[in-house]
MARVOLO-828856 format. One record per residue: residue in three letters; x, y, z of N, C-alpha, C, O, CB in turn. Coordinates in steps of 0.1 Angstrom, whole numbers, plus 5000, padded with zeros to 4 digits. Glycine has a CB too. Layout:
AlaXYZXYZXYZXYZXYZ ...
//
This chain:
Met497251215194496351275203494951315198494751315185496951405209 Ala494051345206492851385201492751515195493651595198491951385210 Ala491751545186491851655178491751775186492351885183490651655167 Gly490951775197490851895205492251925212492252035218489851895216 Glu493351865212494451895219495451975209496552005214494951765226 Tyr495152005198495952065190495452215188494352255191496051995177 Glu496452305184495952445181495052475172494152555173496952515178 Asn495152395159494452405149494252265141494952165144494952505140 Ala493352265131493052125123494352115116494851995117491752135111 Gly495052185110496152175102497352095110497951995106496752315097 Glu497452145123498452085131498151935135499051845136498652165144 Tyr496751915136496351775140496451685126496651565127494751795146 Ile496251735115496251655103497751615100498151505097495551725091 Gly498551735101499951715099500651615107501551545102500451825100 His500251615120500851515130500351365126501051265128500251565145 His499251365121498751215118499251165104499051045100497051215118 Leu499751245096500451205084501851185084502451155075500151295073 Val502351205095503951165097503951005102503350955111504751275111 Asn504850945094505050805099506150795111506950885114505550725087 Leu506250685119507250655128508450625121508650505118506850545138 Thr509250705120510550705112511850655120512050715131510750855106 Tyr512550575116513850535121514850555110514750485100513950405126 Gly515850645113516950675102518250745110518450755122516450775089 Arg518950785100520350835103520250985105520051055095521450795092 Leu520551035118520751185116522051225116522851185124520251265127 Asn522351305105523851335103524151455111523351525116524251365087 Glu525451465112525951575121525651705114525851725102527451565125 Gly525051795123524651945120523351955119522752065119525352015107 Thr522651845117521251845116520551925127520951905139520751705115 Glu519352005123518852075136517951985141517251925134518152215135 Leu517951975154516851895162515651955164515552075164517351865174 Cys514551885168513351945170513152025183513851995193512351855169 Tyr512252105184511752185197513052265202513152285214511152055210 Gly513852315193515052385196515852325205516252385215514752505201 Ala516252195203517152125211518452135205519352065210516751985212 Gly518652215196520252225191520352155178519352135171521452155201 Val521452115176522052035164522551905169522751875180523252115157 Val522751825158523251675161524751705161525251755151522851565150 Glu525451655173526851655173527551545167528551565160527351655186 Asn527151415168527651295160526551205153525451165157528451195170 Thr526951195142525951115133525550995140526350915146526651085120 His524350975140523750845148522350815141521850885133523450875166 Trp521850675146520550645141519550655152519950615163520450505134 Ala518450705149517450735161515950735155515850715143517950885168 Phe515050755162513750775158513550915157514050985166512750715166 Ala512850965146512451105144511251145155510251085158511951115128 Arg511651265159510751315168509751435164508951485172511551345179 Cys509951465152509151555144509251525129510151455125509451695146 Ala508451595122508451585107509851625101510351555092507351675101 Glu510351755106511651795101512551685103513251655093512051915107 Glu512751635114513851525115513651415107514651365101513951475129 Ala512351365106512151245094512551285081513051195074510651205092 Glu512351415076512551455064514251485061514751475049511651595062 Ala514951515073516351525073517051385073518251375070516651605087 Met516351275076516851145076517051095060517851015056515851045086 Gly516151165050516351125036516050975033515350905041517751155033 Phe516450935022516050825017516350695026515550595027516750805003 Met517450695032517950585040517150575054517750575065519550595042 Ala515950585053515150565067514050465066513550435055514550695072 Phe513650425076512450305077511350365084511450425094512950165087 His510250355078508950375082508450235091507750145086508150415068 Val508850245103508650145112507250115113506949995114509250175126 Asp506350185113504950165116504150095102503250015102504250315121 Ser504750145091504350085078504749955077503949865074504850155068 Leu506149925080506649795080506049685089505949575086507949805081 Met505749725101505249645112503849615108503449495108505449705126 Trp502849715105501549675100501449595088500649495088500949785098 Ala502149625079502349555065502449395068501649305065503649615056 Ile503549385075504149255077503049185087502649075084505849265085 Gly502649245097501749185106500349155099499649065103501549275119 Leu499949235089498649195083498949085073498048995070497949325075 Gly500149085067500448975058500648835065500448735059501749015050 Ile500948835078501048715083499648675087499348555086502048705095 Leu498748775092497348755097496748695085496148585086496648885102 Thr496748755073496148715060496448545058495648465057496748805048 Met497748525058498248385056497748305065497348195062499748365056 Ser497748335077497248245090495848225087495448115087497448315106 Leu494948315084493548295081493348205070492548115071492948415078 Leu494048215058493948125047494447975051493847875048494848185035 Phe495447985059495947855062495147775072495147645072497247875068 Phe494347855081493347795090492247745083491847635086492847885098 Ala491647825073490647785066490947655057489947575055490147905059 Ala491947635051492347525043492547405053491947305049493747545035 Arg493047395064493247305074492047265079491847145082493947345084 Arg491047355081489747325087488647285076487647235080489147445096 Ala488947295064488147295053487447155055488047055059488947305039 Ser485947145053485447015052484047025040483147105040484846985069 Pro484246915031483446925019481946875024480946905018484046825005 Glu481846795038480546765041479946855049478746875047480546655048 Gln480646935057480047045067480747165066481347195076480047005081 Pro480747245055481447365053480847465063479647475064481447415039 Gly481647535071481147645080481247785073481647805061482247655094 Arg480747885080480548005073481848065068482048105057479748095082 Phe482748055078484248105073484748035062485248105053485348095084 Gln484647905061485047825050484447885037485047925028484647665053 Cys483047895038482247935026482748075020482848105008480647945030 Phe482948175031483548305028484948295019485048345008484048375043 Ile485748215026487248205021486948145007487448204997488348095030 Glu486048035004485947974992485348084981485748094969485147844992 Met484648164987483948254976485148354972485148404960482548334981 Ile485948374980487148484976488048404966488348444955488148544992 Val488448284970489248194962488648194948489348214939489348054967 Asp487348154947486648124935486648254927486848244915485348064937 Phe486448354932486348504927487648514919487648524907486348624939 Val488748514928490048544921490548444911491148484901491148544931 Ala490248314913490448214902489648244890490248234880490248084907 Asn488348284889487548304878488148444872488248454859486048304882 Thr488548534880489048654874490348624868490648694858489148774883 Thr491048554872492348514865492148464853492848494843493148434871 Lys491148354852491048274841490548374829490948354818489948154844 Glu489648484832489048564824490448674817490448704806487748634833 Val491248714827492148824823493448754817493948804807492548924835 Phe493948644823495148584820494948494806494148404804495548504832 His495848524798495748434785496848334787497848374782495948514770 Gly496948234792498148134795497648044805496548044810499548194799 Arg498847964810498547864821498347944834499248014838499747754823 Val497047924839496648014851497347954864497648034873495148014852 Met497647834865498047784876499147864887499047864899498547654872 Pro500147934880501047994889500848134891501348204900502447984884 Ile499848184883499448324884498348334895498348424903498948384869 Ala497448234896496248244905496648274921496148364927495448094905 Pro497648194926498048224940498648354942498648414953498948124945 Ile499248404932499948554932498748644934498748724944500648594917 Ala497848634924496648724923495948714938495548814943495548674910 Leu495648594945494948584955495848654966495248734974494448444958 Thr497148634968498048704977497848844976497748904987499348664975 Ile497948904965497849044963496549104968496449204975498149084949 Phe495449044963494049084966493849094981493549194986492948994961 Thr494148964988493748965002494649045010494249105020493748835007 Trp495949055008496949145014496649305013496849395021498349105009 Val496249325000495949474999494749515004494649625008495949514986 Phe493749425004492349435011492549455026492049545032491449305007 Met493349375031493549395045494149515050493849565061494149295051 Met495249575043495849695045495049805045494949895053496849715036 Asn494249805032493149905031492149895042491549995046492449905017 Leu491849785046490749785056491149855070490249885077490249645059 Met492349875073492749955084492350095083492450165093494149945085 Lys491850145072491450275069490150315078490050425082491150295053 Leu489250215081488150205087488150215103487150235110487650095082 Val489550195108489750205122489850355126490650425120491150125126 Pro488950415135489250555140490550595140491450535145488850575152 Val490750705134492250765134492950775145494150785145492450895128 Asp492250795157492850805170492650695178493150695190492350915177 Leu492050595175491850475184493050385188493050335199490950375178 Ile494050385179495450325182496450425184497150415195495950225170 Pro496650515176497750625178497750695193498750715200497650745166 Tyr496450725196496350805209496750695222497650735230494650875212 Pro496250585223496850515235498250495234498950505244496150365238 Leu498750455221500150425221501050555226502050555233500550385206 Glu500550665221501250795226501250825240502250865246500750915220 Met499950805247499750825260500450715269501050765279498350815263 Leu500450595266501050505273502250445270502950385278500150425275 Gly502650455256504050405253504950505249506150475246504050305243 Gly504550645248505350755244505750735228506650805224506650755253 Val504850655220505050655205504350775200503050785201504450525198 Glu505050865194504250985191503550995177502551055175505251105191 Phe504250905167503750895155503250755153503850655159504750935145 Gln502150735145501650595144500550595130499450635131500750555159 Lys501050545120500050545109499750385106500650305103500650635095 Ile498450355108498250195109497650145096497450025095497250155120 Ala497450235085497150195072498250195062498650305056496150275066 Pro498950085061500250095051500050135038500950195032501049945049 Thr498950115031498750175019498750325016498750375005497650115014 Thr498550395029498650545027500250585027500550705028497850625038 Asp501150495027502550525023502950475011502750365007503350465032 Pro503450575004503950534990505050444990505250384980504450644981 Asn505750435001506850325001506350195002507050094998507750345012 Val505250175006504750045009504150004993504449894987503450045022 Thr503250094987502650064974503550064964503449974956501650164970 Leu504550144963505650144952506350004953506549924944506650264953 Gly506649974967507449844969506849734963507449664956507549814983 Met505449714967504649624958504749614944504949514937503349644961 Ala504449734939504449774925506049724919506149694907504049944924 Phe507049734926508349714922508449564921509049514911509349774932 Phe507949484932507949344931507049284919507449174914507449304943 Val505949354915505249324901506249334889506349254881503949434898 Leu506949454890507949474879508949344877509149294866508749594883 Leu509349314888510349194890509749074885510448994878510849174904 Met508549054887507948924882507548944867507648844859506548884892 Val507049064863506949084847508249064840508249024828506449234844 Ile509349114846510849084837511148944839511748894830512249184842 Tyr510748874849511248734852510348654843510948554837511048684867 Tyr509148654840508248574832508548624817508448544808506648584836 Ser508948754814509248774800510448704796510548664784509248904797 Ile511348704805512648644801512448484800512948424791513748694810 Lys511748434810511348294810510548254797510848154791510448264823 Val509648324793508748284782509348314770509448224762507448344782 Lys509948434767510348474755511948464753512348444742509948604754 Gly512648464763514148434764514648564756514348674758514548284756 Trp515548524748516248654739515248734731515548844727517348584727 Gly514048674729512948744722512548854731512048954725511748654718 Phe512748854743512249004752513249094749512749204748512249004769 Leu514649074746515449174744515149234730515049354727516949134746 Lys514949124719514649184706513249254705512949324695514749064697 Glu512249234715511049304716511249434720510649524714510149254724 Leu512249454730512549594734513249674723512949794721513449584747 Ser514149604715514949674707514449694695514949784688516149614707 Phe513349624690512749664675511149684676510349664667513049524663 Thr510849734688509349794690509649914694510449944702508449724702 Pro508750034686507650004676508550004664508049954655506450114676 Phe509850064663510350084648511249964645512249954652511250214646 Asn510849884637511549754631512749804624512749784612510649674621 Thr513749854629514949894622516249904630516049934642514850014616 Trp517349874627518549864635518850024639519350044650519749774627 Leu518650114631518950244633518350314646518950394653518650304621 Leu517050274647516250324658516250234671515350244679514950344654 Ile517250144673517350074683517350144697516650104707518349984681 Pro518250244698518150344710517050404714516750414726518950454708 Val516150454702514850504705513850404710513150424720514250564693 Asn514050294703513150184709513150154724512250144732513550054704 Leu514650134728514950094741514450204752513950184763516450054742 Leu514650314747514150434755512750434757512250434769514450564749 Leu511950424745510450434747509950304754509050304762509650434732 Glu510650174752510050054759510350044774509550004782510749924752 Ile511550094776511950104792511150194798510750154809513350144795 Ile510850324794509950424800508550354801507950364812509950564792 Gly508050284790506850204793506750084802505750064809506450154781 Leu507750024804507949924812507949964827507349904836509249854809 Leu508550084830508850134842507550204845507150204857509950214841 Ser506850264837505650334841504550264846503650314852505050404831 Lys504650134843503450044846503550024861502450044868503349894837 Pro504749974868504449964883504450104890504050104902505549874889 Ile504850204884505050364890503450394891502950434901506050494879 Ser502750374880501250424881500450314888499350344893500550454865 Leu500850184889500150084898500250144912499250164919500849944897 Gly501450164917501650194929501150324935500550344946502850184931 Leu501350414925500850564928499350574928498750664934501550664917 Arg498650474920497250494920496650464934495850534940496550404910 Leu497250324939496750284952497050374962496150384971497250164956 Phe498050444963498550534974497650654973497050704982500150574973 Gly497650704960496750834958495150814964494650904971496650884941 Asn494550704961493250674966493250674981492450744988492750544961 Met494150594986494050565000494550685009494150685020494850435002 Phe495450765004495850885011494750985011494451045022497050935004 Ala494251015000493051094998491951065008491351155013492651084985 Gly491550925010490650885018491150925034490350955043490350715014 Glu492350905036492950925050492851075054492551115066494450885050 Val493051145044492851305046491551335051491351395061493151385034 Ile490551295043489151305045488851255059488151325067488551225034 Phe489251155062489051095075489551185088488851205099489950955075 Leu490651235085491351315094490551445096490251495107492751345088 Leu490151495084489351635084488051615093487751685102488751665068 Ile487451495090486151455098486451465113485751515121485651315094 Ala487551385115488051365129488351495135488151505147489151285129 Ala488951585127489251715135487851815137487851915144490451805127 Leu486851775130485551825130484951805146484251885152484751755118 Phe485351685150484951645164485351725174484751735185485351515167 Gly486451795173487151895181486752015181487252095189488451895180 Ala485752055171485452185170484352235178483952345178485152215158 Gly483652145186482752175197481452095194481252025184482452345198 Leu480652115206479652025207478352045196477551955194479152025221 Leu478452165190477552195178477852105165476952075157477752335174 Tyr478952075164479452005152479451855154479651775145481052045148 Leu479151805167479251665168478151585160478651475155479051645182 Pro477051615159476151535149476551535134476451435128474751605149 Leu477051655130477551665116478651585115478851525104477851815112 Ala479551575124481051495123480651355124481151265117482251525136 Ala479651335133479451175133478551115120478550995117478651145148 Gly477751195115477051165103478151155091478251045085475851275100 Ala478751245090479851235078480951125081481651075072480651395076 Gln481151095092482050965096481350855091481950765084482350945112 Val480250835094479450715091479450705074479950605067477750725097 Leu478850815069478750805053479950785047480050695039478350935045 Trp481050845051482450825043482950685045483750635038483550925048 Ala482450625057483150505059482450405051483050305047483250465074 Ile481150425049480250325042480750345026480750255018478450355045 Phe481050465022481350485008482750425006483150364996481150635003 His483650435018484950385016485150235016486150185011485850435027 Ile484150165021484150015021484349975006485149895002482549945028 Met483450054996483550004982484950054977485549974970482350074972 Val485450174981486950194976488050094981488950064973487350334982 Ile487850054992488749954998488849834990489849774987488449925012 Val487649794987487449664980487949674964488549594957485949624981 Leu487349814958487749834945489249854942489849814932486949934940 Gln489949924952491449954950492249804950493149774942491950054963 Ala491749714959492349584959492149504947492949424942491949524971 Phe490949524943490549464929491349514919491949434912489049484924 Ile491549644917492149704905493749664906494449634896491849884906 Phe494249674918495649624920495849484915496849444909496049644935 Met495049404919495149254915495049234899495949164892493949164923 Val493849294893493749284880494849354871495349294861492549334877 Leu495249464874496449514868497649434868498449424858496749644873 Thr497849364880499049274881498849164871499849124865499349214895 Ile497749104870497348984861497649024847498148954839495748934863 Val497149154844497349204829498849204825499349164815496849344827 Tyr499449274836500949274832501649154830502449124822501849354841 Leu501249064839501948914837501448854825502048764820501748804850 Ser500148904821499648814808500248884798500348824787497948804806 Met500649014797501349074785502849014785503348994775501449244785 Ala503448984797504848934798504848804791505848764785505348914814 His503548714792503648584786503148574770503148474764502748494795 Glu502848694765502448704752503948704743504848784744501548854750 Asp503948594735505248574726504648594711503948524705506048404728 His505148694707504848734694505648664684505548684672505048884692 
//
């Protein structure tokens, strides 16, 4: 809804920070708006933040999944279209733009990754373009899509920027962890287990301590990778919502809100590109460390 249709700014912001959640409502769970309690356990869409919280871990953020998958398909389609229409004799503007991105990612990978670049560069390109597209949704006005969906389709919650959802960012980071483990085993073989067991203390007596330290260090990389992206995007989203709430404060605040909206959007363009670049570079660094065979 528009900012002016809420009792206060806190209610407006809280509403926009809730995902469209589908999960299991267990028997005895209190329903929203004083509708009683759940009589039989069933799966349904949450109608308020309390129901979404009651669904627990086994729930799906449908909006995050749909937007992330849709933007991934759109990104791959644009790259595929550019590749099919590529012409060395008469390159168009779109082809030149895509080639600039590909060259930028390829050069960055060569500078950061110490090994055979060929299998890593496509991974880096996919990560950079996909994260950039998901971050780019932050520039869409916060009520432009959710408000029509709620008025016309009855969809009460809708978050269109997937990277403001920690489930999305940590999911991508977990996939990076799987790639790190895969390449570590592929390159080092049993040496990877030896590395975990005898680093930093090269003695049999301290193997449990080494394993504890190395596993914590291994897990901390994707967790920090995912939370860094989520934290920056979520903070930017809250500021956009605060500015949007200012539009509903009255005509006197409209110039201030409009100016703040433009300035924050311009600044956030740099944040969007920078966070996609950082996520890509750290992924390359972690994969490069996995390829280092001491």
